[in-house]
C-alpha positions in Angstrom: 90.8 -48.6 -8.3 93.0 -45.8 -6.8 92.9 -43.7 -10.1 89.0 -44.2 -10.2 88.8 -43.2 -6.5 90.8 -39.9 -7.0 88.4 -39.1 -10.3 85.3 -39.7 -7.8 86.9 -37.4 -5.2 87.8 -34.7 -8.0 84.0 -35.0 -9.2 82.8 -34.6 -5.7 84.9 -31.4 -5.2 83.4 -30.0 -8.5 79.9 -30.5 -7.3 80.6 -28.9 -4.0 82.1 -25.9 -5.8 78.9 -25.6 -7.8 76.9 -25.6 -4.7 78.8 -22.9 -3.0 79.0 -20.6 -6.0 76.5 -19.0 -8.2 76.0 -20.4 -11.8 76.8 -18.4 -15.2 76.6 -19.3 -18.7 80.3 -19.5 -18.8 80.4 -22.2 -16.2 81.2 -25.7 -17.6 78.5 -28.2 -17.5 78.5 -30.7 -14.6 79.9 -34.2 -15.1 77.0 -36.4 -14.0 76.7 -40.2 -12.7 76.4 -41.4 -16.3 79.7 -39.7 -17.4 81.5 -41.0 -14.4 80.2 -44.8 -15.3 81.3 -44.3 -18.9 84.9 -43.4 -17.6 84.7 -46.4 -15.1 83.5 -48.8 -17.9 86.4 -47.7 -20.1 88.9 -48.3 -17.2 87.3 -51.9 -17.2 87.8 -52.2 -20.9 84.1 -51.6 -21.7 82.8 -49.2 -24.3 79.2 -48.1 -23.6 77.3 -44.9 -23.2 78.3 -41.3 -23.8 81.9 -39.9 -23.5 81.7 -36.2 -22.2 85.5 -35.7 -21.6 88.7 -36.4 -23.4 89.9 -40.2 -22.8 92.7 -42.2 -24.4 92.5 -46.0 -24.7 95.4 -48.4 -23.8 96.7 -50.7 -26.7 97.2 -53.3 -24.1 93.7 -53.6 -23.0 91.2 -55.5 -25.1 88.0 -53.6 -25.1 84.5 -54.8 -25.6 81.9 -52.6 -27.4 78.6 -53.6 -25.6 76.2 -51.0 -26.7 76.1 -47.6 -28.0 79.3 -45.5 -27.6 78.8 -41.9 -28.3 81.6 -39.3 -28.2 79.7 -36.0 -27.3 80.5 -32.3 -28.3 83.5 -31.3 -26.9 85.0 -34.6 -26.0 87.7 -36.4 -27.7 88.4 -40.2 -27.9 92.0 -41.2 -28.8 92.7 -44.7 -29.9 96.4 -45.6 -30.2 98.1 -48.0 -32.6 97.4 -51.9 -31.9 94.2 -51.2 -30.2 91.4 -54.0 -30.4 87.7 -53.4 -29.8 85.5 -56.3 -29.9 81.9 -55.6 -30.7 79.1 -57.5 -29.4 76.8 -59.2 -31.8 74.1 -56.6 -31.0 72.8 -55.3 -34.3 71.6 -51.8 -34.1 72.2 -51.2 -30.4 76.1 -51.7 -30.9 77.9 -48.8 -32.5 80.5 -45.9 -32.1 79.4 -42.5 -33.0 81.0 -39.1 -32.9 78.5 -36.1 -32.6 79.1 -32.7 -34.1 81.9 -31.1 -32.1 83.1 -34.5 -30.9 86.5 -35.8 -32.0 87.8 -39.4 -32.6 91.5 -39.8 -33.1 92.4 -43.4 -34.4 96.2 -43.4 -34.7 96.8 -46.8 -35.9 100.1 -47.8 -37.8 101.0 -50.1 -40.7 102.5 -52.5 -38.3 99.8 -52.1 -35.6 96.4 -51.1 -37.2 93.4 -50.7 -34.8 90.7 -53.3 -35.2 87.1 -52.9 -34.6 84.9 -56.3 -35.2 82.5 -58.6 -33.9 83.8 -61.9 -32.7 83.2 -63.8 -36.1 83.2 -60.5 -38.4 80.1 -61.9 -39.9 78.0 -59.0 -42.0 75.3 -57.4 -39.8 76.7 -58.3 -36.3 76.9 -54.7 -35.4 76.5 -51.2 -36.4 79.6 -49.7 -37.3 81.5 -46.2 -37.0 79.5 -42.9 -37.6 81.0 -39.2 -37.7 78.7 -36.3 -37.6 80.4 -32.9 -38.7 79.5 -29.2 -39.5 80.2 -29.1 -43.1 77.8 -28.3 -46.0 75.1 -31.0 -47.1 72.1 -30.4 -49.3 70.1 -31.6 -46.5 70.8 -28.4 -44.7 72.2 -27.3 -41.3 71.1 -29.5 -38.3 69.7 -32.3 -40.5 68.8 -35.6 -38.9 70.7 -38.8 -39.7 69.1 -41.9 -40.5 71.7 -43.5 -38.3 70.9 -42.9 -34.6 68.8 -39.7 -35.4 72.0 -37.6 -34.9 72.4 -34.2 -35.9 74.6 -33.1 -38.6 75.3 -30.4 -41.2 76.2 -26.7 -40.9 78.5 -24.3 -42.9 81.9 -25.0 -42.0 83.6 -27.2 -45.0 86.9 -27.1 -43.2 85.4 -28.8 -40.0 87.6 -31.5 -38.4 86.1 -34.6 -36.7 89.6 -36.1 -36.0 91.8 -38.6 -37.5 91.3 -41.9 -38.9 94.4 -43.8 -39.7 95.1 -47.4 -40.2 91.6 -48.7 -39.2 90.1 -52.1 -40.1 86.5 -52.6 -39.2 84.6 -56.0 -39.8 81.1 -57.5 -39.4 78.9 -54.2 -39.6 75.8 -53.2 -41.4 73.2 -54.0 -38.9 69.6 -53.5 -40.2 67.7 -50.3 -39.0 64.5 -50.7 -40.7 63.4 -51.9 -44.1 65.1 -49.0 -45.8 68.2 -48.4 -43.8 71.3 -50.2 -42.4 74.3 -49.1 -40.6 77.4 -48.7 -42.9 81.0 -49.6 -42.1 81.7 -45.9 -41.8 79.1 -43.3 -42.2 80.4 -39.6 -42.8 77.4 -37.2 -42.1 78.7 -33.8 -43.2 82.2 -34.3 -42.3 84.7 -31.8 -43.1 87.9 -31.5 -45.0 89.8 -31.0 -41.9 89.2 -34.7 -40.8 92.0 -36.8 -41.8 91.2 -40.3 -43.1 93.9 -42.5 -44.5 94.3 -46.2 -44.7 90.8 -47.5 -43.7 89.4 -51.1 -44.5 85.8 -52.2 -44.2 85.4 -55.9 -44.7 82.2 -57.9 -44.7 79.5 -55.0 -44.1 75.8 -55.9 -44.5 75.3 -52.5 -46.1 77.8 -50.0 -47.6 81.5 -49.9 -46.9 81.7 -46.0 -46.6 78.9 -43.6 -47.1 79.1 -39.8 -47.5 76.2 -37.7 -46.6 77.3 -34.2 -48.0 80.5 -32.8 -46.5 84.1 -32.5 -48.1 85.9 -35.0 -46.4 88.8 -36.8 -48.4 89.8 -40.4 -48.0 92.9 -41.9 -49.3 94.1 -45.4 -49.2 90.7 -47.2 -48.9 90.2 -51.1 -48.9 86.7 -52.4 -49.2 85.9 -56.3 -49.4 82.7 -58.0 -49.7 80.1 -55.1 -48.5 76.7 -56.4 -49.3 75.2 -53.2 -50.8 77.6 -50.3 -52.1 81.1 -50.3 -51.6 81.3 -46.5 -51.8 78.0 -44.6 -51.4 77.5 -40.8 -51.5 74.6 -38.4 -51.6 73.7 -34.7 -50.7 76.2 -33.2 -52.6 79.2 -34.7 -51.4 82.3 -32.9 -52.8 85.3 -34.6 -51.3 87.5 -37.2 -52.9 88.9 -40.9 -52.6 92.4 -41.6 -53.8 93.8 -45.1 -54.1 91.2 -47.6 -53.5 91.0 -51.3 -54.0 87.4 -52.9 -53.9 86.6 -56.7 -54.1 83.3 -58.5 -54.5 83.4 -62.3 -54.2 79.9 -62.7 -52.9 76.8 -62.6 -55.2 74.1 -60.2 -54.7 75.8 -57.0 -53.8 74.5 -53.8 -55.2 77.5 -51.8 -56.7 81.1 -50.3 -56.3 79.8 -46.9 -56.6 76.4 -45.5 -55.9 76.1 -41.6 -56.3 72.6 -40.1 -55.5 71.0 -36.8 -55.8 72.8 -33.5 -56.5 76.2 -33.6 -58.2 79.0 -32.3 -55.8 81.4 -33.6 -58.4 83.4 -35.7 -56.0 86.8 -37.0 -57.4 88.1 -40.5 -57.5 91.7 -41.2 -58.3 93.1 -44.6 -58.8 90.3 -47.0 -58.4 90.4 -50.8 -58.7 87.4 -52.9 -58.3 87.5 -56.6 -58.8 84.6 -59.0 -58.9 84.2 -62.8 -59.2 80.4 -62.7 -59.3 79.5 -60.1 -62.0 77.3 -57.3 -60.9 77.3 -53.6 -61.4 80.2 -51.4 -61.0 79.3 -47.8 -61.2 75.7 -46.5 -60.6 74.5 -42.9 -60.4 71.1 -41.9 -59.5 69.1 -38.6 -60.2 71.8 -36.1 -61.4 74.8 -37.3 -59.4 78.1 -37.7 -60.9 81.8 -37.3 -60.4 85.3 -37.1 -61.9 87.2 -40.4 -62.2 90.9 -40.8 -63.0 92.8 -44.1 -63.1 90.0 -46.6 -63.2 90.3 -50.4 -63.4 87.1 -52.5 -63.1 87.2 -56.3 -63.7 84.6 -58.8 -63.6 81.3 -56.8 -63.6 78.5 -57.3 -65.9 77.5 -53.7 -66.1 80.0 -51.1 -65.9 78.0 -47.9 -65.6 74.3 -47.6 -64.6 72.6 -44.2 -65.0 69.9 -45.2 -62.8 67.5 -42.4 -63.3 68.3 -41.5 -67.0 70.9 -39.0 -65.7 73.3 -37.2 -68.3 76.3 -39.5 -68.8 78.3 -36.1 -69.2 78.0 -35.9 -65.2 80.5 -38.8 -65.0 83.9 -37.5 -66.3 86.4 -40.3 -67.2 89.9 -38.5 -67.2 91.1 -41.8 -68.9 89.0 -41.3 -71.8 86.6 -44.1 -71.6 83.4 -43.7 -73.9 80.3 -45.3 -72.4 78.5 -48.0 -74.8 74.9 -48.4 -74.1 73.4 -51.7 -73.1 70.0 -53.1 -73.8 67.6 -54.8 -71.6 69.5 -58.2 -72.0 72.7 -56.5 -70.7 74.1 -56.4 -74.2 75.6 -53.4 -75.4 73.6 -51.5 -78.2 73.6 -48.3 -80.0 69.8 -47.8 -79.4 70.0 -45.8 -76.1 66.0 -45.2 -76.2 65.9 -49.0 -75.3 68.6 -49.4 -73.3 67.7 -48.9 -69.6 70.6 -46.7 -69.6 73.2 -49.0 -68.6 76.7 -48.8 -70.2 79.9 -50.8 -71.0 83.2 -48.7 -70.6 85.6 -51.3 -72.1 88.2 -50.3 -69.5 91.6 -51.7 -70.1 93.8 -49.8 -67.5 96.4 -51.8 -65.6 95.3 -51.4 -61.9 97.1 -48.5 -60.2 96.0 -49.9 -56.6 96.2 -53.6 -55.7 95.5 -55.6 -52.6 99.3 -55.8 -52.0 99.3 -52.0 -51.3 97.5 -53.1 -48.0 99.6 -55.4 -46.2 98.3 -54.2 -43.0 94.8 -55.6 -43.6 93.9 -59.0 -42.4 91.7 -60.6 -44.9 90.5 -64.2 -45.6 90.3 -63.4 -49.4 92.8 -64.9 -51.6 91.7 -64.9 -55.2 92.1 -68.4 -56.6 95.0 -68.7 -58.8 92.6 -70.5 -61.2 90.7 -67.5 -61.8 91.7 -65.4 -64.7 90.8 -61.7 -65.0 92.6 -58.3 -65.2 96.1 -57.6 -66.7 99.0 -59.5 -67.9 101.8 -57.2 -67.7 104.9 -59.7 -67.5 105.4 -63.2 -68.4 102.4 -65.3 -67.2 102.4 -69.2 -67.8 99.3 -71.1 -66.9 99.4 -74.7 -65.6 97.6 -77.4 -67.4 96.7 -79.2 -64.3 94.5 -76.3 -63.0 91.0 -76.0 -64.0 90.8 -72.3 -64.9 87.7 -70.0 -64.9 87.8 -66.9 -67.4 85.9 -64.6 -65.1 86.3 -61.3 -66.9 88.4 -59.7 -69.4 92.0 -61.0 -69.4 94.2 -58.6 -71.2 97.7 -59.1 -72.2 99.3 -55.5 -72.1 102.1 -54.1 -74.2 105.4 -56.2 -73.2 103.2 -58.7 -71.5 103.2 -62.7 -72.6 100.7 -65.1 -71.8 101.7 -68.8 -72.5 99.0 -71.6 -72.2 100.2 -75.0 -72.4 98.9 -78.1 -74.0 95.8 -79.6 -72.5 95.0 -76.4 -70.5 91.1 -76.1 -70.0 89.5 -72.7 -69.6 85.8 -72.4 -68.6 84.6 -69.0 -69.5 81.9 -67.5 -67.3 78.6 -66.8 -69.1 79.1 -63.3 -68.8 78.7 -61.8 -72.4 80.7 -58.9 -73.5 82.6 -58.7 -70.2 84.3 -62.0 -70.6 87.1 -62.5 -73.2 90.9 -62.8 -73.9 92.6 -59.8 -75.6 96.3 -59.3 -76.6 96.9 -55.6 -77.2 99.7 -54.1 -79.6 103.0 -55.3 -78.3 101.8 -58.1 -76.2 102.3 -61.8 -76.9 100.2 -64.9 -76.6 101.8 -68.4 -77.0 98.9 -71.0 -77.0 101.0 -74.5 -77.1 98.2 -77.1 -77.7 99.2 -80.3 -79.4 96.7 -82.4 -81.6 96.3 -84.8 -78.8 96.0 -82.3 -76.0 94.5 -79.0 -77.4 93.9 -75.8 -75.3 90.2 -75.6 -74.9 88.3 -72.2 -73.9 84.7 -72.8 -73.7 81.8 -71.6 -71.6 80.0 -74.4 -69.5 77.0 -74.8 -71.7 78.9 -73.9 -74.9 75.9 -71.8 -76.0 76.4 -69.0 -78.7 77.0 -65.7 -77.2 77.9 -66.9 -73.8 81.4 -65.0 -74.0 83.5 -62.8 -76.1 86.4 -64.7 -77.7 89.9 -64.1 -78.6 91.1 -60.8 -79.9 94.7 -60.1 -81.0 95.8 -56.5 -82.0 98.8 -56.0 -83.9 101.1 -53.3 -85.7 100.5 -54.5 -89.4 99.0 -52.5 -92.0 95.2 -51.9 -92.4 93.3 -49.5 -94.5 91.9 -48.2 -91.3 95.3 -46.6 -90.7 97.7 -46.4 -87.9 96.6 -46.4 -84.3 92.7 -47.4 -85.3 90.2 -48.1 -82.7 88.8 -51.6 -82.7 84.9 -52.2 -82.4 85.8 -54.7 -79.9 87.0 -53.4 -76.6 87.9 -49.8 -78.1 91.6 -51.4 -78.5 94.1 -49.6 -80.6 95.5 -51.3 -83.7 97.2 -51.0 -86.9 100.8 -49.8 -87.8 103.3 -50.2 -90.8 105.0 -53.5 -89.8 103.5 -56.1 -92.0 105.7 -58.9 -90.5 104.7 -58.0 -86.8 104.6 -60.9 -84.5 101.8 -61.3 -81.9 102.8 -64.8 -80.8 101.6 -68.2 -81.9 98.3 -70.2 -81.5 98.4 -73.9 -82.2 95.7 -76.4 -81.5 93.2 -74.4 -79.7 89.1 -75.0 -79.5 86.8 -72.1 -78.8 83.2 -72.8 -77.8 80.1 -70.5 -77.1 81.7 -67.2 -78.2 80.0 -64.2 -80.2 78.7 -62.0 -77.2 76.6 -59.0 -78.6 78.3 -55.6 -78.3 75.6 -53.6 -80.2 73.1 -53.7 -83.0 75.8 -53.7 -85.4 78.8 -55.8 -83.7 79.4 -58.9 -81.8 82.7 -60.5 -80.5 84.0 -63.2 -83.0 85.6 -66.5 -82.0 88.9 -65.0 -83.2 89.4 -61.4 -84.1 92.5 -60.5 -85.8 93.1 -56.8 -85.8 96.3 -55.6 -88.1 97.9 -59.0 -87.0 101.1 -59.4 -89.0 102.7 -62.4 -90.9 105.1 -63.2 -88.1 102.0 -64.6 -86.2 101.4 -68.3 -86.2 97.9 -69.6 -86.4 97.2 -73.3 -87.0 94.7 -75.9 -86.0 92.0 -73.5 -84.6 88.3 -74.5 -84.0 85.5 -72.2 -83.5 82.2 -73.9 -82.5 78.9 -72.3 -81.7 80.0 -68.7 -82.1 77.0 -66.2 -82.3 78.9 -64.1 -84.8 81.8 -64.8 -87.0 84.1 -67.8 -86.7 87.2 -65.9 -87.5 87.4 -62.2 -88.8 90.4 -60.3 -90.2 90.7 -56.6 -89.9 93.5 -55.7 -92.2 97.1 -57.2 -91.5 98.8 -60.1 -93.5 98.5 -62.9 -91.1 97.8 -66.5 -92.6 95.8 -69.4 -91.0 96.3 -73.2 -91.5 94.0 -75.7 -90.6 90.6 -74.3 -89.2 87.5 -75.8 -88.2 84.3 -73.5 -88.1 81.1 -75.1 -87.0 77.7 -73.4 -86.5 79.0 -69.8 -86.3 75.7 -67.8 -86.6 77.1 -65.1 -88.7 80.0 -65.6 -91.2 82.5 -68.5 -90.8 85.3 -66.3 -92.2 85.0 -62.6 -92.6 87.5 -60.1 -93.7 87.8 -56.4 -94.3 90.4 -53.1 -94.4 92.4 -55.1 -97.0 93.6 -58.0 -95.4 95.9 -59.9 -97.6 97.0 -63.0 -95.6 95.7 -66.7 -96.4 93.7 -69.4 -95.1 95.0 -72.9 -95.9 92.7 -75.9 -95.2 89.3 -74.8 -93.8 86.4 -77.0 -92.9 83.1 -75.2 -92.5 79.8 -76.7 -91.2 76.4 -75.4 -91.0 73.6 -77.2 -89.5 71.7 -74.3 -88.0 69.7 -72.2 -90.2 69.9 -68.4 -90.4 73.6 -67.9 -90.7 75.1 -65.3 -92.8 77.9 -66.9 -95.2 80.9 -69.0 -95.4 83.0 -66.0 -96.5 82.3 -62.3 -96.4 84.7 -60.1 -97.9 84.4 -56.4 -97.5 85.6 -52.9 -98.6 88.8 -52.8 -100.7 90.3 -56.0 -102.2 93.6 -57.0 -100.5 93.5 -60.3 -102.5 93.6 -62.7 -99.8 94.3 -66.3 -101.0 92.2 -69.5 -99.7 93.4 -73.1 -100.3 91.4 -76.3 -99.8 88.2 -74.8 -98.5 85.3 -77.2 -97.7 81.9 -75.8 -96.7 78.8 -78.1 -96.3 75.3 -76.9 -95.3 72.3 -78.8 -94.4 70.2 -75.6 -94.1 70.8 -73.9 -97.4 72.1 -70.4 -97.0 74.6 -68.4 -98.8 78.3 -69.6 -99.3 80.5 -66.7 -100.7 79.7 -63.1 -100.4 81.8 -60.2 -101.4 80.8 -56.5 -100.5 82.1 -53.3 -102.1 85.2 -54.1 -104.4 86.4 -57.1 -102.2 87.7 -60.2 -103.5 90.1 -63.0 -103.2 91.8 -66.1 -105.0 90.3 -69.6 -104.1 91.6 -72.9 -105.2 90.3 -76.3 -104.1 86.8 -75.0 -103.3 84.2 -77.6 -102.3 80.6 -76.3 -101.6 77.8 -78.3 -100.7 74.0 -77.7 -99.8 74.0 -73.9 -100.2 71.2 -72.2 -102.0 73.5 -69.4 -103.3 77.0 -69.9 -104.1 78.2 -66.5 -104.7 76.7 -63.1 -103.7 78.6 -60.0 -105.1 76.6 -57.9 -102.6 77.2 -54.4 -104.0 77.6 -55.4 -107.7 81.3 -56.0 -107.6 83.0 -57.3 -110.6 83.1 -61.1 -110.9 86.9 -60.7 -112.0 87.6 -59.7 -108.3 86.9 -63.2 -107.3 89.5 -65.9 -108.8 88.5 -69.3 -108.7 91.1 -72.1 -109.8 93.1 -69.3 -111.8 90.1 -67.5 -113.6 87.3 -65.4 -113.1 84.3 -66.7 -111.2 82.4 -68.7 -113.6 78.6 -68.0 -112.5 75.3 -67.6 -113.5 72.9 -65.1 -112.0 70.0 -66.7 -110.2 66.7 -65.9 -111.8 65.1 -62.9 -110.3 68.1 -61.8 -108.2 70.5 -58.8 -109.0 73.7 -60.0 -107.2 73.3 -63.7 -106.3 74.9 -66.3 -108.6 75.4 -70.2 -109.0 79.0 -71.4 -109.8 79.2 -73.2 -113.1 82.6 -74.6 -112.1 85.2 -74.5 -109.6 83.3 -75.5 -106.4 83.4 -79.4 -106.8 87.1 -80.0 -105.4 87.5 -83.0 -103.3 86.3 -82.5 -99.9 88.9 -81.9 -97.4 89.7 -84.9 -95.4 89.6 -84.2 -91.5 89.6 -87.4 -90.0 93.1 -86.7 -88.6 91.9 -83.5 -86.9 91.5 -85.2 -83.8 92.4 -81.9 -82.0 89.0 -80.1 -83.0 87.2 -82.2 -80.4 89.6 -83.9 -78.2 89.3 -81.6 -75.4 85.5 -81.2 -75.3 
């Protein structure tokens, strides 16, 4: 009280001096009753009103934000490390704002961050933090903000509104009107002289951070469960964000990024975004764009949305990602005219920024260990006692190893092309199922196209050459080592694979890109795939004991001179409209097939060979197919060796390439009564 009394005496003296002397334009503005009340409130631990002079909070005091607290032009609020500010659940009436010419210095530390939060930290409890500066914005000088009606914007791009260092802010996003809400932190024309480093916004009911023009740069940004956009910008913001970790675990959010209006080409470096609930990652409206370097996005249904048909070239991916258009069903397509301008990026980057980079952030989020997504960079072994969910891409990087023990069950999210397992060149997968305890990876409904499938990329030889690019994921494959080893897959059941990539391509149950003969594949079932059961792109890998049921395109497909073998295959077709039992394409690597049984109850074509492809087949049993053999591009029957001789076939009347086999298709059907692994885990 003594300090307050001295302040009041000083203020009284100032008023006396004003009364006794004449005023001039150089005289300081008087400090009135409201200003003294603000100081008195601060001394009592209450933030409310307009701060007209410099003031420093005390970390040992627990402050209560009870209303609007505004830092006026010429005033500075200093907030030391460890300060805690509790905001009332007052909606739009409770916020902190710094006006043009005002300064806020938040000087938290890693060990003692500054905390601003409502009691429960629930979305929309209070407004948030707003900074108004004098940098340029396409809204012009002295524009009016949607938040608070504050004035912002000028011509000084190096303007400073102060410092934000190690601040955690929670429970923001109060509703202003049907169109607007407060953000966690709103930057209105804030200049590059403002330092923002280590900022966390959690549980906001609107954006985490939003930039309205300006040039401010932000580093080390943590954004968790903000209901609208995590990072939003408009009005030609031209600053940057470096090192951001963004997580979405609550359904219904808008985007990771939303850029709007003119393109100030902001820069984003080392951005990691993780979703457990699908959604859209990057959205650009009007002509907005930016430059992105070091991007890892996991778990989103749509990677890139050019909302208003803006030019994809406005978004520069330094990592070299090539956007692939998606159709109205959020399936990738080559037909951009019908696409709604949504894109998949096929990002495989290992995150450069992780949640562990923010040890000072207090978060309730801990991703379940049962959630499979992201990158495998070391040795990872799953636990058969855990019910896993494959939420997104799960990619074994070069040098990484994924071990899946017997009896493991993985439920794949019905997320289309965004959900798959891939093993890159130099990575290893070890699936250790047994006949009584297979490994099962299936969507909940097991419907065709629910998810991607399993893709393995190796260093074996392919006619596509060294370091070719796969149609799946844009992965690199192909080398010179025919004996390359990508691991071992035993007793695996896949169901509901085949998500649509584009009008020409879909995921297969198992895709083998230049996989070498050192890789072990045996006892594999692919059921209800919306494309091929298994496809070989070059390589020399062999497969033993495969069960392929109702795969919508080809049961076994190969190209690029695959020269391995399939021994013991049972193929079943009970759904009309599939393509073939076999489809061989391009040059003939002469793969071998032993003990092949294929049975159809819906007609269809059995064996199809395109270009000059072929193979050697023994122990073939075909039943129920309308066409036994289709030499699609008039290839020679001699390319197809059945039981040690050229295919013995008669051209079907009226056809130019379709045949009935006269012999070699009536071997004893394969007995799969002992193949208990194919349905033991379903």
